[in-house]
C-alpha positions in Angstrom: 142.0 109.2 105.0 141.3 107.0 102.1 142.6 107.6 98.6 139.0 107.5 97.5 137.6 111.0 97.9 134.0 111.8 98.1 132.7 113.7 95.0 129.3 115.2 95.9 128.3 116.4 92.4 129.6 115.5 89.0 131.8 118.3 87.7 130.6 120.4 90.6 127.4 121.0 88.7 125.7 122.1 92.0 127.6 124.7 94.1 126.5 124.1 97.7 129.1 126.4 99.3 126.4 128.5 101.0 125.0 125.4 102.7 128.5 124.1 103.7 129.4 127.5 105.1 125.9 127.9 106.8 125.6 131.5 105.5 122.1 131.2 104.0 123.2 131.7 100.4 121.3 129.5 97.9 122.8 126.7 95.9 124.0 127.5 92.4 123.8 125.5 89.2 127.0 125.3 87.3 125.9 123.9 83.9 125.7 125.4 80.5 122.2 126.6 79.5 122.5 124.0 76.6 122.3 121.2 79.2 119.0 122.6 80.5 117.7 123.0 77.0 118.4 119.3 76.3 115.7 118.5 78.9 113.0 120.0 76.6 112.4 116.9 74.5 112.7 113.6 76.3 113.2 110.4 74.3 113.7 106.9 75.5 117.2 106.9 74.0 118.1 110.2 75.8 116.7 109.1 79.1 118.6 105.7 78.9 121.8 107.6 78.2 121.3 109.9 81.2 120.6 106.9 83.5 123.6 105.0 82.3 125.9 108.1 82.4 124.8 108.9 86.0 125.7 105.3 87.1 129.0 105.3 85.2 130.0 108.7 86.6 129.1 107.8 90.1 130.8 104.4 89.9 134.0 106.0 88.8 134.2 107.9 92.2 133.6 104.9 94.4 136.9 103.0 94.0 137.5 99.4 93.1 135.1 97.8 95.5 131.8 99.9 95.8 128.7 99.1 97.8 125.2 100.2 97.1 123.0 100.6 100.2 119.6 99.3 99.3 116.6 100.1 101.5 113.9 98.9 99.0 112.4 102.4 98.6 112.0 104.0 95.2 115.0 106.2 95.5 117.4 103.3 96.0 115.4 101.3 93.4 116.2 104.0 90.9 119.8 103.8 91.9 119.9 100.0 91.4 118.1 100.4 88.0 120.9 102.7 86.8 123.8 100.5 87.9 122.2 97.4 86.5 121.4 99.0 83.2 125.0 100.2 83.0 126.2 96.7 83.8 128.5 97.9 86.5 130.1 95.9 89.3 128.9 96.8 92.8 127.7 94.9 95.8 124.1 95.5 96.8 123.9 95.7 100.6 120.6 95.2 102.5 120.9 96.0 106.2 118.5 93.9 108.2 117.5 95.2 111.6 117.7 92.6 114.4 114.3 91.2 115.5 112.7 92.1 112.2 112.4 95.8 113.0 112.6 96.7 109.4 111.1 93.5 108.0 108.7 95.3 105.7 111.5 97.2 104.0 113.8 94.2 103.8 111.1 92.0 102.3 110.4 94.6 99.6 114.1 95.1 98.9 114.6 91.4 98.4 111.5 91.2 96.2 112.9 93.9 94.0 116.2 92.1 93.7 114.6 88.8 92.9 112.3 90.4 90.3 115.2 92.0 88.5 117.7 89.3 89.1 120.0 91.4 91.2 122.3 89.6 93.7 122.5 91.1 97.2 124.2 90.7 100.5 122.4 90.9 103.9 124.0 92.4 107.0 122.3 92.2 110.3 122.3 95.4 112.4 121.2 95.8 116.0 119.3 99.1 115.7 118.1 99.2 119.3 121.6 98.8 120.7 123.0 101.4 118.3 120.3 104.0 119.2 120.7 103.5 123.0 124.5 103.3 123.1 126.0 105.1 120.0 123.5 107.5 118.5 124.7 110.5 120.5 128.3 109.6 119.9 127.7 109.6 116.2 126.4 113.2 116.4 129.5 114.2 118.4 131.6 112.6 115.6 129.8 113.7 112.5 127.6 116.6 113.6 124.3 115.3 112.3 120.9 115.8 114.0 119.0 112.8 112.7 119.1 109.3 114.3 118.2 107.9 110.9 121.1 109.5 109.1 123.4 108.7 112.1 122.4 105.1 111.3 123.6 105.6 107.7 126.9 106.9 109.0 127.3 103.7 111.1 126.5 101.7 107.9 129.4 103.6 106.2 131.7 102.6 109.0 130.7 99.0 108.9 131.3 98.8 105.1 134.6 100.6 105.5 135.8 97.9 107.9 134.6 95.3 105.4 137.0 96.7 102.8 134.6 98.6 100.6 136.2 101.6 98.9 133.0 103.6 98.4 129.3 103.6 99.5 126.3 105.0 97.6 122.8 105.8 98.8 119.8 106.6 96.7 119.1 110.1 98.1 116.9 112.3 96.0 116.7 114.7 93.1 115.9 118.4 93.6 112.1 118.8 94.0 109.9 121.7 92.9 107.8 123.4 95.6 105.8 126.6 95.0 108.0 127.3 92.0 111.3 126.9 93.8 113.7 124.0 93.1 115.7 122.0 95.6 114.1 123.0 98.9 114.3 119.3 99.9 118.1 119.6 100.1 117.8 120.4 103.8 120.4 120.1 106.5 119.6 116.5 107.6 119.3 114.9 104.2 122.4 116.7 102.9 124.5 116.7 106.0 126.8 114.0 104.5 128.3 116.8 102.3 129.9 118.1 105.5 131.4 114.8 106.5 133.8 114.0 103.5 136.8 114.7 105.7 135.5 112.4 108.4 134.6 109.4 106.2 137.4 107.0 105.5 136.1 106.0 102.1 134.2 107.8 99.3 130.5 108.3 100.1 127.8 109.4 97.7 124.8 110.2 99.9 122.4 111.2 97.0 122.9 109.3 93.8 119.8 110.9 92.2 121.3 114.4 92.5 124.9 113.4 91.4 124.6 113.8 87.7 123.0 117.0 86.3 121.0 115.7 83.4 119.3 112.9 85.5 118.7 115.2 88.5 117.2 118.0 86.5 115.1 115.7 84.4 113.6 114.3 87.6 113.0 117.8 88.9 110.9 118.9 85.9 109.2 115.5 85.5 107.7 115.3 89.0 104.5 117.2 89.9 105.1 119.5 92.9 103.4 119.1 96.2 103.2 122.8 97.1 104.3 122.0 100.6 107.5 120.7 102.2 107.6 117.8 104.8 109.7 119.9 107.1 106.9 122.3 107.9 105.1 122.0 111.2 101.8 120.3 110.9 98.9 120.0 113.3 99.3 116.2 113.9 101.0 113.0 112.8 98.0 112.0 110.5 98.3 115.2 108.5 102.0 114.7 108.1 101.5 111.1 106.8 98.9 112.3 104.3 101.3 114.9 102.9 104.2 112.4 102.9 102.0 109.9 101.0 100.9 112.6 98.4 104.6 113.4 97.8 105.4 109.7 97.4 102.7 109.3 94.7 104.0 112.3 92.9 107.5 111.0 93.0 106.2 107.7 91.5 104.9 109.7 88.5 108.3 111.4 88.0 110.3 108.2 88.3 108.2 106.4 85.8 108.5 109.3 83.4 112.3 108.9 83.6 112.0 105.2 82.8 112.8 103.6 86.2 111.5 100.1 87.0 109.6 100.9 90.2 108.0 98.4 92.5 105.5 100.7 94.3 104.6 100.2 97.9 101.2 101.2 99.4 102.9 104.3 100.8 106.3 105.7 101.8 108.1 104.0 104.6 111.2 105.3 106.4 112.4 101.9 107.7 112.0 103.1 111.3 108.2 102.5 111.7 108.6 99.3 113.8 111.5 100.8 115.8 109.2 103.7 116.8 106.4 101.3 117.6 108.7 99.3 119.8 109.6 102.3 122.0 106.0 103.5 122.0 105.0 100.1 123.4 107.7 100.2 126.0 106.9 103.6 127.3 103.3 104.3 126.3 104.5 107.5 124.7 103.9 107.9 120.9 106.8 110.4 120.8 109.3 108.3 122.7 111.6 107.7 119.8 111.8 111.4 119.1 112.3 112.3 122.7 115.0 109.7 123.3 116.9 109.7 120.1 116.3 112.9 118.2 115.7 115.7 120.7 118.9 115.2 122.7 121.0 115.5 119.5 120.1 119.2 119.2 121.3 120.1 122.7 125.0 119.8 122.2 127.2 122.9 122.2 128.6 122.4 118.7 125.5 121.3 116.8 124.5 123.0 113.6 122.1 125.8 114.5 121.7 127.0 110.9 117.9 127.4 110.2 118.3 128.8 106.6 116.5 127.2 103.7 118.8 126.3 100.9 116.8 126.2 97.7 118.6 126.4 94.3 119.2 130.0 93.5 118.5 130.0 89.8 119.6 132.6 87.3 116.6 134.1 85.4 117.4 132.3 82.2 117.8 128.9 84.0 114.5 129.3 85.8 112.7 130.3 82.6 113.9 127.1 80.8 113.2 124.8 83.7 109.8 126.2 84.3 108.9 126.0 80.6 109.8 122.3 80.5 107.9 121.6 83.8 104.7 123.3 82.5 104.9 121.2 79.3 104.5 118.1 81.6 102.1 119.7 84.0 100.2 122.7 82.4 99.0 125.3 84.8 95.4 125.2 85.7 93.3 128.3 84.6 
């Protein structure tokens, strides 16, 4: 194991032991109430301080040769903004799927880097070969149930072999849904927390939730959707509409925090063309899911935990967070 140890949350500000132990107990916030009260009055100076502190704190956990995985989406844009603003040394890595299967995302990522004068390095990746040959083996090794996140774990392995000492992804801040915070910290998105003893270098899978001030500021600055993307919906079109609505709401929150965001027409996952490829090959619109997601859940040792791990706030913490949220977004009569 590397000398560079994964540090999921700065000063353990978020206790995810319930999630890690799969016992259904909610995540706990370990910050003084004063830290939450500081969120009440945003100033440009305060927001800049939180952005820079988040990058500096995270950078300190990634060793001497860190890499930032940049997809071009707004989460990783926010990550790059913080590192650039803090003037920290890190290599920006853009993984380019062979045959242009994530060209839309790569083009947008490059455009962002060119706009803000951020150097980057491209690495070609054969996504079809990975999915057909190694996806299941990655679940056996790391225990995840998502082909997209299995791909991230392979990225970590590649960057490890290239000599990087730490890898950072954009991730996401805790969201607010129906008055609860952090329901988006679900088992696929946060599975990297369970892999720290399997990675050979430090891995930060969610930069935007690493530092408490920045994470909580985003939580109270983003209008809630009132629905989670993990719910079952009648059809794909309904799912896309909900995903787009959440994307537009995140844009509002990110701009409030002062991030330089280059918005796309909607949210993309980077796997749209991959899914289209397998649909064209098979005539089945669900071919990607059937071939590369469904089999992952059939192993004997996979995570069967179906609990929802929202942040279990103390009454005082919730009162303060809600009061700040409603200053931004007053409740309708």
